[in-house]
N, C-alpha and C positions, 0 to 999 in steps of 0.2 A: 309099326314102322311108318305106315302111310300117314297116320295122324301126326306123329312126331315130325316127319318131313314137311308136311303141310304147315305146321306151326312154325318151323324154321324158315321156310320160304316166305310165309306171311310176315313174320317178325323182321326178317333180314332184308327182303326185297320189296315188300308191299306196305311197309309201315306208313308211307306217305299217301297211300291209296286205300284208305280203310273200307270203302264200299266195294272194292274189287272182289268179284266172285271167281274163285279159282276151282275149276273142275278137275277131276282126276286125270282126264285125257286132254286137257289143254296143253298145247305146245308152249313150253316155257320160253324158248328163244323167239318163236314167231309172235307170241303175244306181248313181247317186250318186258317180260317179267324178270328175266336175267339176261346178261350179256356175257361175253367171253370171260371177263373177270369173275362174274357171278358163277360161272361153271366151275371155276377153280375153287371158289369159296364153298360151293355145294359139295364138291369132291372132298374137300377137307372136313366138312361136316359129316359126310357119310363115313369117312375113315375113322373119325374120332368117335362119333355117336354109336355106330354099329359095328365097328371093328373090322370092316372089310377093306381090302386093298384094291383100289381102283387102278388098273393098269392103263397105260396110254392107249392101247388098242380097244379098251372098253369104253372110252369116251366117245360115244356115238349117240345119235338121236334115239336109236332103238333102245339103248340102255338108260339114258338120262334125259330124254326129251320131255317126259311128262311125269307127274307124280305116280301114276299107275306103273309106268315103265321102270321108274326108280325102285318102287316097291318090289316088282318082279325081279329086277336085277339084284338087289340086296338080298332078297330071300334066297335066290339061287346061289349067290356067292357064299352065303352062310351055310346053306345046306350041303354045299360041296367042300366046305372047310377052307375056302379061300379067304381067310381072315388075315388081318395084319399081325 
């Protein structure tokens, strides 16, 4: 999941910045990688790609702020059967 999400973020949001190095714990909003519309695009990707339903209350920096937190969030949702 982490690799696939990293590729999505790179291809969708960093295509104009080919030399940008994105770490697993880099804050996506703080580093200017995504903006509020990007968060919506990311949520759509997670729901489509991994079959998880992302609720409004789940849209937090703790769940979606970094690649590592996204990986933990999606893994947890899938393990608990919280899929779309």
